[in-house]
C-alpha positions as CSV (number, residue, x, y, z in Angstrom):
1,M,18.8,26.1,-9.9
2,T,15.9,23.4,-9.2
3,N,12.7,24.9,-7.7
4,S,10.4,23.1,-5.9
5,T,7.9,22.1,-8.2
6,D,10.3,20.4,-10.1
7,L,12.2,18.5,-7.3
8,I,8.5,17.4,-6.4
9,R,7.6,16.3,-9.7
10,S,11.5,14.3,-9.8
11,S,10.4,12.7,-6.3
12,I,6.8,11.3,-8.0
13,A,8.3,10.3,-11.3
14,A,10.9,8.6,-9.8
15,H,8.5,6.7,-7.5
16,Q,6.5,5.4,-10.3
17,T,9.4,4.4,-12.3
18,L,10.6,1.9,-9.4
19,L,7.0,0.9,-9.1
20,S,6.8,0.0,-12.4
21,Q,9.6,-2.2,-12.0
22,I,8.8,-4.3,-8.9
23,A,6.5,-6.8,-10.7
24,P,9.1,-9.1,-11.4
25,L,9.2,-9.5,-7.5
26,I,5.0,-10.8,-7.5
27,P,5.7,-14.1,-7.3
28,S,8.5,-13.7,-4.4
29,I,5.6,-11.7,-2.4
30,E,3.6,-14.2,-2.9
31,Q,5.0,-17.0,-1.5
32,V,6.1,-15.1,1.4
33,G,2.4,-14.3,1.9
34,Q,2.1,-18.2,2.1
35,R,5.1,-18.9,4.2
36,L,3.8,-15.8,6.7
37,N,0.5,-17.1,6.9
38,A,1.3,-20.9,7.1
39,C,3.7,-20.0,10.2
40,L,0.8,-18.1,11.8
41,K,-1.7,-21.1,11.2
42,N,0.8,-23.1,12.8
43,G,1.1,-21.3,15.9
44,G,4.3,-19.7,14.8
45,K,5.0,-15.8,15.0
46,I,6.4,-13.5,13.3
47,L,9.5,-11.4,14.2
48,L,10.7,-7.6,12.5
49,M,13.4,-5.5,12.6
50,G,15.2,-3.0,10.7
51,N,17.6,-0.2,11.4
52,G,15.9,4.0,11.3
53,G,13.5,4.2,8.8
54,S,13.3,0.2,8.3
55,A,12.7,-0.1,12.3
56,A,9.9,2.3,12.1
57,D,8.7,0.2,9.0
58,S,9.0,-3.3,11.1
59,Q,6.9,-1.9,13.8
60,H,4.2,-0.8,11.3
61,I,4.1,-4.1,9.6
62,A,4.0,-5.7,13.2
63,A,1.2,-3.4,14.4
64,E,-1.2,-4.4,10.9
65,I,-0.9,-7.8,11.4
66,V,-1.4,-7.7,15.4
67,V,-4.3,-5.5,15.4
68,R,-5.5,-5.7,11.7
69,Y,-4.7,-4.6,8.3
70,Q,-7.9,-3.7,6.9
71,T,-10.3,-6.7,8.0
72,E,-12.0,-7.2,11.1
73,R,-10.0,-10.6,12.5
74,R,-8.3,-11.9,15.6
75,G,-5.1,-10.7,16.3
76,L,-2.1,-12.6,15.2
77,A,1.2,-13.1,16.7
78,A,4.2,-10.3,15.4
79,I,6.4,-8.0,17.2
80,A,8.9,-5.5,16.6
81,L,12.2,-6.3,18.1
82,T,12.8,-2.8,17.5
83,T,10.8,-1.4,20.3
84,D,12.2,-2.3,23.7
85,T,14.8,0.4,24.7
86,S,15.9,-2.0,27.8
87,I,16.6,-5.0,25.6
88,L,18.0,-3.0,23.0
89,T,20.4,-1.0,25.3
90,A,21.3,-3.8,27.4
91,A,22.2,-6.0,23.9
92,G,24.2,-3.0,22.5
93,N,25.8,-2.3,25.6
94,D,27.0,-5.9,27.0
95,F,27.5,-7.5,23.4
96,G,27.6,-4.7,20.9
97,F,25.3,-3.2,18.6
98,E,25.8,-5.8,15.6
99,Q,23.8,-8.4,18.1
100,I,21.1,-6.0,19.6
101,Y,18.6,-8.9,17.1
102,S,20.3,-11.9,17.4
103,R,20.1,-12.0,20.8
104,Q,16.3,-11.3,20.6
105,V,16.1,-14.1,18.0
106,E,18.0,-16.5,20.0
107,A,15.6,-15.9,22.8
108,L,12.2,-15.5,21.2
109,C,12.7,-17.5,17.6
110,S,12.2,-20.8,17.2
111,E,11.7,-23.4,14.1
112,R,7.5,-22.3,13.5
113,D,8.6,-18.6,13.3
114,A,9.2,-16.1,10.2
115,V,11.8,-13.4,10.7
116,V,11.7,-10.4,8.9
117,G,14.7,-8.3,8.3
118,I,14.6,-5.0,6.5
119,S,17.8,-3.3,5.3
120,T,17.8,-1.4,2.2
121,S,21.6,-1.7,1.6
122,G,21.1,-5.5,2.7
123,N,24.4,-5.0,4.6
124,S,23.4,-3.9,7.9
125,V,25.5,-6.4,10.4
126,N,22.9,-6.6,12.9
127,I,20.6,-7.8,10.7
128,I,22.9,-10.0,8.9
129,R,23.5,-11.6,12.6
130,A,19.7,-11.8,13.3
131,I,18.7,-13.3,10.5
132,A,21.5,-15.9,10.5
133,T,20.7,-17.1,14.2
134,A,16.9,-17.5,12.7
135,R,18.1,-19.6,10.2
136,E,20.6,-22.0,12.5
137,L,16.9,-22.1,14.6
138,G,15.2,-23.4,11.8
139,A,12.9,-20.4,11.2
140,T,12.0,-19.1,7.9
141,T,14.1,-16.1,7.0
142,I,12.7,-13.4,4.4
143,G,14.9,-10.1,3.8
144,M,13.7,-7.1,2.3
145,T,16.5,-5.0,0.5
146,G,17.5,-2.7,-2.0
147,V,19.2,-3.8,-5.4
148,G,20.9,-7.1,-5.0
149,G,20.5,-7.8,-1.6
150,G,24.1,-7.4,-0.6
151,K,25.3,-9.7,1.8
152,L,22.1,-10.2,3.8
153,A,20.8,-11.9,0.7
154,A,22.8,-15.2,1.4
155,H,21.1,-15.7,4.7
156,C,17.5,-15.8,3.4
157,D,15.1,-18.3,2.4
158,F,13.0,-15.6,0.7
159,L,14.5,-12.1,-0.7
160,L,12.6,-9.3,-1.7
161,A,14.9,-7.1,-3.3
162,V,13.9,-3.7,-4.4
163,P,15.4,-3.0,-8.1
164,S,16.8,0.4,-6.9
165,P,20.1,1.9,-4.7
166,V,17.9,5.0,-3.5
167,T,17.3,4.4,0.2
168,A,14.2,6.8,-0.2
169,R,12.7,4.8,-3.0
170,V,13.0,1.3,-1.9
171,Q,11.7,2.3,1.6
172,E,8.7,3.4,-0.2
173,M,8.8,-0.1,-1.9
174,H,9.1,-1.9,1.5
175,I,6.1,-0.4,2.7
176,L,3.8,-0.8,-0.4
177,I,5.1,-4.3,-0.1
178,G,4.6,-4.7,3.7
179,H,0.9,-3.6,3.1
180,I,0.3,-6.5,0.2
181,L,1.6,-9.2,2.9
182,C,-0.5,-7.4,5.2
183,E,-3.3,-7.8,3.2
184,L,-2.6,-11.2,2.3
185,V,-2.5,-12.1,6.1
186,D,-5.7,-10.4,6.5
187,H,-7.7,-12.4,3.9
188,A,-6.1,-15.8,4.8
189,H,-7.2,-15.2,8.3
190,T,-10.6,-13.7,7.7
191,T,-11.8,-16.6,5.2
192,A,-10.6,-19.5,7.2
């Protein structure tokens, strides 16, 4: 039987190991940061979505962009599509859970925007449909996933695929990547 100290040490070791494996994503993270900043500077907005913990990450990242991350600056346009229960339940009821985000993207998205879909498996149908809709509208599409990117990968202009199948570890890296992107946004919009 594993005691709690061993469990804690094991979780920390798994986190550290995965952290050391995401360095190859640095060029892609930089490209995504540049694209998000171009989007915001050109009057576009960032739309974010996910399910479960990834929904919470979407809201967290949107809040950092709208309010601020670390630096005082003007508010910037970001919307978490996970927060309006009336829209979510109406779309789910009328069209099905698979369309709760694509309907919002259809209504809110333009070619100036960037749409971020967070799915640890990369196979969440509602995220895939929304990203596909965003691409049809000419928006920049960004996927944050676990290992391989799943079916979402085929619909993304940029893919940040954390090299792990373990949901908890992937989510830990997603919030790190999200914070890095927020720092890049802060930097670009306080020095401009």
